[in-house]
N, C-alpha and C positions, 0 to 999 in steps of 0.2 A: 485668715481670722486676726482681727485686730485685737490683741490683748489689752489695749488701753483705752478702749471704747466703754463709754459708761454703761451699766446695765438697762436694759430695755425697761421702760415704766410700763407697769401693769396697774391698770386703773379699776379701781374697787368695781364690783358687779353685787347685784343682789345674790342671796344664799340661793344655790341649787338645791331643790329637793334629791333627797338620795332614793326615793321611791315614787312610784306613780300617785299623783293625787287623787283622792274620791271625788265624786261630782260636785260635793258642797265646797270642798277646798278649792276646786278648779273655778267654780263660780266665784268664790271669794277673791281669787287671785285675779280674776277677769276685771273685777270691780275696783281693785286697788291697786295692783301691779301684775299685768299679764305676763311679764318676763319670768314670774316666779313659778309659771305652771309646768313648765317643762322639767323633768328629771333629767339627773345626770345621763342616764341611756341615751338621751336625746340627743346629746352632744356626741355619741360614741358609734351610734348604728346607722345603717343606711334607711332603716325603716321602723317605725315604730307604729304599733297599733293599739289603739285605746278605744275605750267606751265612754261616751258623754251624754248624759240624759238619754238612755237607750239607743244610740246611734253610734254606728261605728267610726271612729275617726283615725285617718291615716296620716302619718307624719313623714313626709319625704325628704331625706336629706341626699340621695344619690343624684348627682347633677344629670345623668340620662334620664332616670325617671320625672325629674322636675322638667326636662326638656320635652319629654312626651306630654305632660298635662298641661303645659302652658304655650306649647308650639305644636307639636304632632297632632293631638287630638283636643285641642283647646276647646272646639266648637262643643265637646261633651261635658264641660265643666262652667258652669255659671257661678255667680256671685249667691252668697246665702242670703234668705230673706232678712236677717237681722241686719246685714250690711246695708241693704236698701232702705229700711226704715229708719236707722242711726243716721246714715248719711245724706239721704234724698232732702231733708229739709234744709239742708245748708248749701249742698252744690247741685241740686235738682238733677235733671234728665240729661246732664251734659256727657262729656266722652267718658267720664269715670263709670257711671252706672246706665247709660242706653245700651240698649240691646237689639240684636238682630240687624233690620235693614236701618233702622234710626241710628245705630251705632256705625254702621258701615258709611252711611252718609257722613257723618259726623267726622270720622276718621278720614275719609277721602277728601274732605273739605278743609280739615287743619292742617293735616301732616304736611302739605306742599307749604301751607303758609308759615309753619316754623321750620321751615327749612334753615341750615346753617348760614345761609346768604343773610339773615336777618340779624345775626349776632353781632355786627359791627353796630347796628343802629342801636341796639338794646344795651350794649356794653358803655355807650356814651351816658344813657340814663343812670347805670350803675354807678359810673364813677362820679358823675355830677352829685347824686345823693350820697355818696360815700365821702366826697371832699367835704360835704356839709356836716355830716357826723363826725369826720375828724377834728372839724374845728370845735364842735361841742364837746368831744371828749378830750380835747387838748386843755380846754379849762378845768378839767378835774384831774389832770395828772399832776397833782401837787401832794399825793401821799393819802389822800382821802380814798375810802373803798367805794368802788365802782359797781353797779349793778349791769354787767355786760350782757345778761340774758335780755333784760328790758331793752338796752340800747340797742341790740342787735334784732329784737322783735321791732322796735319802733323804725329802724333802717330799713330792714326787709319789707316792711309795710310801705314805706317811703318809695322804694325802688319798685315796688309793685305798682303803685299809683301811678308813678312817673312812666314805666316801660310800657304798663298798660293803657295809660288814658292821658298821658302828657301833663297830670294834675301834681301839685305839691300837696302834701298830706294833711296840713293844717286844717283845712276844712272838715274831712270826713274821718281823718285818721282815729281820733278818739272813739267815734261811734263804732268803726269797723273792729277797731281792737277789742273793745269791752263786748261787742256781739259774738265775735270768735272766742274770747276767752270764756264767756258764758257759756257756749255751747260745748265748749270742750270739757268744761269742768263738770258741768250738771247733764246735759242732754246727750253728749256724745258718748256716756259710759253705757256699756251694755248692761241690761237689767234682765232678769229669770223670764219674763214674759216676752222679751224681744227674741230670745231663742227659741221659745216653745210654742209660740202661736203663728198660724199661717199669716202671710203677708196682709192679708185682706182685712184681718182682725184686728182693729186697733187696741192699744194699750193706753192706760192713762199718761204715760210717758211720751208716746205718739200724739197725744192731744197737745201737751206743752211744746213738742217738737213743731207742729205745724202752727201753732200760736207765734213760735219763733219765725218761721218760716214766712209769715205774712209781714212781720215788720222788716225781716231780711229783706225781701223782693223789693219792698218800699225803699230802703236805704241804697240798694243797687240801682233801681230805676233812677233813683236821685243824681247818683254818679253818672250813670250813662247820658241822663239828660243835660248835665253840667258838660258832659265831653261833646255832645252835639252841639251845643251852644258856641264852640271854638270856632274861630275862623278856618275855613277850608286851606289844604296845603297842597302843594303840587306833587308830594310824594307821601309815603306812609312816614308819620311820626311815631308810631307806637303800636302796641299789639291791637289795639282797638280798631285803627285804620286798616291793619292788615286782615283781621277776621272780617270786619264790613266788606272789604273789597274780595273776600274769598269765596269761591264758586266750587261747587261739587264738580269734578272733571267729566264725570260719566253724565249727569243731568243737568248741569248748568245752575242748579238751585244754590241760593244763597241761603245764610242763616236767617230765621224768623227772628223776631225780637227776644222772644222767650229763650230760643235756644242761644242767640247770642249773650243774654243775660246769665244763663246758665254756664256757658264757657268761661265768661269773666270771673263768676263766683268760684268755679273750680280752681281757676289759676291763681285767683287771690288767696283762698283758703290754704290750697294745697301748696302753692308756691312759695308764698311768704313765711308760713310758719315751718315748713321743712328747711329752707335756707336759714331762717333764723337758728333753728335748733342745730343745723350742722355747723353752723359758725361757731355757736356757744360752745359745742362739744370740740371743735378744732381749737379754740383758745384754751379752753379746760385741758386739754391734752399738751399744749405746747407750753402752757404755764407750769404744768406739771413735769415736763421733761426739758429742762433750760437748754441744754445741748442741741435738742432739736429745732428749737427756736432760734437760738443763735446761728445754727446753719441756714435756716431760713432767711434770716434778717441779712447775712451774708451774700446769700443769692440774690437778693432783692437790691443791692445796693445801687446798680447803675442802671435800673431799669425805671422808665418814665410811666407813671400811671394815671397820668392827668386824663381828662375825658377826650382830648384830641389824640391821644396816643394809647389808649386803652385796649382798642381792637388789635393793633400791632404787637401790644405787650403780652396778650393770654398766651401765646405759643412759647414764649419764655419762661413762664410760670412754672417750670416743670416741677419743682420741690414743694411749691404751693399746692398745685394740684394733686400731688401724692398725699399731703397732710390731709387734704379734704377726702382724696379716695380712702384713707385709713380710717378717718374719723365717720365717714359713712358706713366701712366695714364694721367698726367698732358698736355704732350707735345707728342703726339704719332707723330713718323716721317712721318708715311704713314696717313694724316689725314682723308682721305675719301676713301672710295671704292665704285666704280661706277659699275654696270652691267646694260647689256640690255637684255630685255626678249624676248627669241627666238619664244616662244609660250605663249598665255594666261595661267594664273596661280590664284590661290586662295591663298592669303596670308593673314592671320589673319582676314578672314570674309571678306577681301577686293578682288576685281577683279583687278588684274594687266594685262592690255591689251599687246598684241603683239607690240613690239618695244618699248615699256615705259621704262624709265630710272628709276632704282632703286638704290638709295643711302643709304649707311651704312657709317656714319661718325664717325669714333672713337673720334674725337674732340669733337662732341656734345655727343656722347654716354658716354665717360667718365666723362662728365660734368653734366649728365642729373639728374635731382633733385628728380626722382623716384627710382633711382638706386643707388645713392650714398650719405651718409651723409656728410654735408660740402664738396660740390662736387668740389667747385673752391680752397681748402685750401690744403696745403701740409701737408701730415699727413701719414709717413710711416709706423705707427703702424696698419695701416688698413691693410697690407698685412703680418703681423706677425701671428703666428698661433693661438694666442688666439683670434683674431678678427673675426667676421663674415665674410664668404666668400662672395664675389660679384658672381653674375650669371656668369658662363663660358662665356655668348655671351654678357654680358656687358663690357667686357675687351678685347678688339682686338688689341693690338699693334702690332701683327704678323699675322693678319688675323685669318682666320679658315676654317675647312673643308678641301677638297681634295687640296685647292690653299694655304694652310697656308704655312709659310715661313719655309722651310725645315732646313735654318741656326739658327733658332731662339735660339735652347739650346747653340750655340757657341756664338752668340751675346749677350746673357744674362752674360754667363760666362766671355767674354772679358770685358764688361762694368762693371761688379761686381768686377772683379780682379784689373782693372785699377784704379776705383774708389777709393777701399780700399787701396791701394798702395799711392794714391796721398793723402789722408785723414791720413794715418799712418805717412807721411812724413812731411805734411804741414799742417799748420793753413791758411785757405783761407777765403779773405774778400774782398768784392766790393771795389773798387777804388774810387768810386763816387756813388752819389744818383739818377743818371739818370734811371728811370725804363726801365727794357727790357722788349719789347713786342713781342710777338711771331707773325711770319709771315708765311702764308701758300702759299709756291711757290714751287711745286714740293715735297716739304719736310716742315717740322714745323721748320723754321729757327728763330734765334733772330733777332730782327729789326738793331741791331748794334753790332759789337764785344765788349762787356762790358769789361773795364778793371778792373783786380783783382791784389790784392797784396798778397803775400805769405810769411809764416814766418816758418821756419824749426822748428818742434817740437822737445823737448828736447827727 
């Protein structure tokens, strides 16, 4: 034990209810901050059985039980009607929401296309966009307060545009960001009727969501048309080229234009938003724990992160990756996974009835007292080689099983490379003492855009 080590930073979090919430309080939490709907017992027990709107809900925290639902018997668990009606208008029937043979076709086609061999091509896009962002931020490193949440959102969207379409973000970026923000703040929130009505019966909010979808499809089609007008190349330049050339290994089928659009929409929405939030939380944690930030800065001193060397640098960014992993543990972007049982099942000695809701909450799981030492503390060292490994199904920032995020390796490479570039260039501090609290609405967001101050490192 190092007696001179600084104490671990414990970031603030929303108040945890001491008792199970009633249906009205649960509904209110879902609308305002879903992270507050789990009582203290959820962070201590392997299983929590609750009732919500007349339906049984099973909260699973035991890794073996989670493995059963997400892997062993995944075919028995489907997404809820509310998930389809809320997310469908923005990501369509892509890999996230498709089911049955349609999902199997998409998965077979996409998985080989997103193999690790494409990471070097994508890291060049990441490093190029990051270099432009560093130049912009350097102009603000004069003591003024900087909104790093907005900066990371813009950068992540720029990276998405370059890595997916080889396009710079100036032309379409404002429209993309505006529409995604509008959807998240207004249409992406769950309402009472979303959870009560069958999927085939529209609610007033569904009508607004589908009006949004018509505008969203138009924007996505404009971006795809702009990309198709680009001159041909000998090899793949970006994810659009990769997916355009992808074929189902069993049938030889390519993606239709609508399928291609839905895949790109899914990658833009899920990829850029979750990466921006991961970077924000990583920077917030490092600004709050200066010793960890300095350790990372020292680790990066001799590493070349420019576009020509970014891919070779990735394996060397061990501590930057540990910081990203720890930020994803403390602030998983997808804070809950909900499934509906198609047929009765036995999970960990408990009977799950047909139609019951099964909840696996990475927000709870990653802070569970039985699964983690100092679960609320920021400690990147827990992800280094010498530390004891957590159970694979105690850590689910990208899900698991057949539905695991196929873009997780690129997302981790992107976040690690950007974080390393930022800390190599700047010393980052918070500009005020206001606590930053996570809020669960669609993703795990900060309750306000905390101001930071940057100082260029020697």
